[in-house]
Structure formats: structure tokens, C-alpha cells
N, C-alpha and C positions, 0 to 999 in steps of 0.2 A: 168968396171962402177959397186958399189954397189950398191944391191938394197936392201933400209932399208925394217926392219921386218916392218909388219903392227903395227898402233899404237893401235888398239884394233882387238881382236879376240875373239869373242863368240862362242863355238861348242858344241850343242845338249845340252842345257841351260834349266834345268826346275825348277820351283822355286814352292812350295804349299807354303799358307797360312792355316794351320791345313787341312781339306778336298779337300780346293778350291786351285784347279790348277791353278796359277796365269800366269808361263810362260810354252807353251811347245816348249821342241826342239827348242829352238832359235839356228839359225845361223848367224852370222854378222860379218864381216871384214871390218874393215875403216881403211883405207892406211892414214899415215902423210898427213897432210895438207888437207885432205878430208873432207868436211861439209855432215853431214847426216841431214835430219829431220826427226822424227819419227811423224807420225799422227796415227788417228785412236777413235773411240767411248769410253766415259769413261770407264773404266772397263778392258779396251783391253790389258792391262800390258806394256803401254808407260813408266808411271815412274818409275816402279819395274823395267825396263831394266835398264834404268839411275842409279837407287839408288844400283843395283847389282855389280856396273861397281866401285863404289869407296867404297863397303862394307859395305853400310849404312842395304843392305839387303844380306841375303847369300844367295846361290844358293843350292840345295842340289843333285843337279845331272849336268854333262858334268863340261867343263873347260873354264874359264876365261882368257884372257891374256891381261894383259894393261902395254903398253910400253914394253912387251917381260917379263912382271913379270908374276907368275901365281899368280889370286887370292887366295888365300884357306883363311880357318879360322882364320891361324897365325895373332898375333897380326903384326909381324914384315912385314908382306907381305900385308897386308892392309895399314901399317904407310906407306912403300916404295910409294905405288899406289898414295896413299893420298896427297904425298907431289908434285906428277907430274899432278895432275889431280885438277882442279880448279871447283869447282859445285856453281851453281845459282841456288835458290829454288824460287818457287811459292812467297812464305813469305819470308822476307828479311833477317831476322835472324842477323840482326846488333845487338852491344850491345847496349841498349838503356842509359844506364849509361854514357857511352863513347862518344866523342868527332869523328868526323868521322874520323880526321888522327888516333887520337888512334886503332879504328877500322881496320884501314888500317897498323898501325907499326907492331901491334901485333903478326900477324903468320910470317912475317918474321925476326922480332926479337927474337922470341921462338922459330920458328921452321927453319929459316934459317940461324942463327946466325949474322944479320946484328948488327950495330950499330946501335943508336938511328938516328944518322946524316946519315947513309946511307938510312934507311928503310925511314926516312920523305922525302928524294929528291926522292926515286920510288915511294912514297903516292903521291906526287906532281906530277909526271910524269904521273903517271895513274888518275888523277884527272883530268888534262887536257885533256887526252885521251877520257875521257865520258864525257866533257865539262861540269866541276860544280867545277872549282879550288876553287872560293870564297868560298865554302862552307865547307871547311877543318876545321875549328874551330866550326862549329853547331854539337848540338846531332841530332841521327839521327829523334827524333819526332819531329824537325823543319821544316824537308825536307819536300816534297812531295814525292807521292807514285812514282812516276818517277824517281825523284832524289836519293830516298832512294835505288832503283833497280839498279840504274846509281852507287851507292856507292857498292853496295853489287857486282856486275862485278869487277868494280876497286879491290876491297879486293880481289878477286880471282886473278886477275893479278898480284897484287903486289907478290905473291907467285911466279910466273913467270912458270907459270904451262905449261906442254906441249898439255895438252888435256884441252879442257873447256866442261863441259857438261850442259845443261840448260834445266831445269822441268819446264817446262809453265811459263817462266818468265813474260810473261805480262798479266797474266790470273787474278791477283789480282788489276790490275791497272784498272783508270778511263781511257777510252775511247782514251782522248785527249791526256795522257799521253805514250800511247802503242809507238807511233812513236818514241818517242824520246829515247827509251831504244833498239827498233828495229834497228834502226839507228845506234847506237854503236856497236852491234851486225853485224850489215852487214859491218861495215868497220873492224872490226873484223876476218869476213869473208874474205874478200878483201885481207886483207893482209897473208892468209894462216894459220892461228890457226886451229888445227885438233879439229873439233866441232860436237856436238851430239846435237841436239836441241828438245825437244818435245814441238809442239805446233800446236794451230788451226790458227796460223797466214798464210794464205797461198801465201798470196802476198809476204811475206820475204820469204815463201819456196819456191817459185819460183825464186825469186831473188839470195838465198842464197846456195840451195843445190846443191849440186853435186848429190847427192841419196836421192832417197824419199823412206821412209821403211813404210808400210801399215799395220797395227797390227789390229785385231779381235779376242776377247778370247782367248789371251793369246798365240796367234800364229802371225808369221810374213805371210801375206796373198799373200802381194806383193811388190815387188820392183823394183825403175826403175829410169831413168832419171826423173828431173820434166817435160819437154815436155812433155814424154810419159806418164807420169803417169797422168797429168791433161789434156792434150790432146786425150789420147787414154787407158786408162787404161784396163787392162785385163781380172780382174775379174769383175763378177757383183755384188759384195760386195762393193767393192773401187768406182762403180760406183754411186751406192746409198749414200756412206758416202759425194763424192765430190758432187751429186746433191744437200744434204741437208746443207751440210757446204757452198756451195758457191752463194747458194740462201741468206743467210741473209747478 
């Protein structure tokens, strides 16, 4: 039996913005098919962790390996990793002047070398997956926020990534649109996609996560299974955070 290498390894990772020490000695291992939810107060470094994983931010100290490739400042290493890692942001980052279909086919044609027919067939498959196949020929501005975020997820899936990163994907959405995005993410989790999700949606976390990671002031303060984390947090800081967030 071969044991596959972890999907992601972060060893002793530090990051500064000027004098601000935003990540402090981050150690995190994510196995293939594992779903990690990162939570914590604003400014705790959660988004910086996921942005470091695909080279949107560079780390100053420590090692990051993604799918066995070491992430360095070398453009080739960043390009190799981005080819395997999908990212969904708070803002949808869709091209407003292109149709949904063109937003979805651009990457596979340019970066994966698919023909337009192959790319469109793949795009249709993933629009079905996120339950908006009828929106293919609209522009993003004609869609609701929840629909736009589902297009953004489909766009990432069209690259057939090995790992998906979600940076607070529902924080810009109206409350009634949140569940339609979380439902799509839950399905991905159930299908075994390797995922790291930064979110305050604790109901989703409890259902989808294999492991919870709680961050504060740039450090990982606590990790555990959802049951441990929610029912029996080990640190006072984590208890305070959960009391605050679960009362809302």
C-alpha cells in the first residue's frame, strides 16, 4: 500500500507586512481528501494562510509544499502550484465583460490547452454541478451574488484542481444566498475534494470539516475535530471566540 504525500505542508511559516508579524510559526499538514476549516477573529492571519498557499502572498521564513512542490518566489514553482490549486475569494473576481461560459472556458483553453468544444463541455458539466446551467450565456452583472459565487466555484473546478482554497466565500453575500453556496461546497466536501476553507459559518464547519484550525494573532492556537472543537475547546481563547460567534 502506498501512502500518498500530504496535499499541503506548512512548516515553521512566518510572514510580515512591514513591521507587522502576520503569521507566526505556522505548522499545518493537510492530507489528500481532507477538509480543513480555519476560523478566528478578524486580523488573525486566516486569509493570509490561504493566500500564501497559492503564491498570492510570499512567506519570509519556513517551508510550504503543495502537492509535493516547494513554493518559492520562483515563477515556475508558483505557476506549477496554481495549476493544481483552485481559489475562491470573498469577491467573485469574474470578468464582467465576458459571459459566464467565457469566464469558465478561458482558463482551460489558455492554461490547459483544451479546444473550445472540450472547454465548453467541461464548463457545462460544472455549471450543472453548481446548479445554474441556464445562466451560461449571461454576464456576471445579470446574476445574484450567490449565483456569481457559484460561477466562481465552477470556474475553479473547470481547471480540475487537486486542492480548493476558499477565502470567506460567503462573507460578501446576503444571508438568503449563503446557503446556496455552502450547499455546493458541502457536496464538494462529500465527494472527497481536498479543501481549506476560511469561514465564520460554523454550521457548515461542523458538517464539512475533518479538522478545525483556530487562529489568533497570527498563530494556530488550537486544532481538533469538529466535535472536540465545538463541544470541548481546549483553550480559553477558543471558548471566548465560540461563545461570541455562536450567540449571533
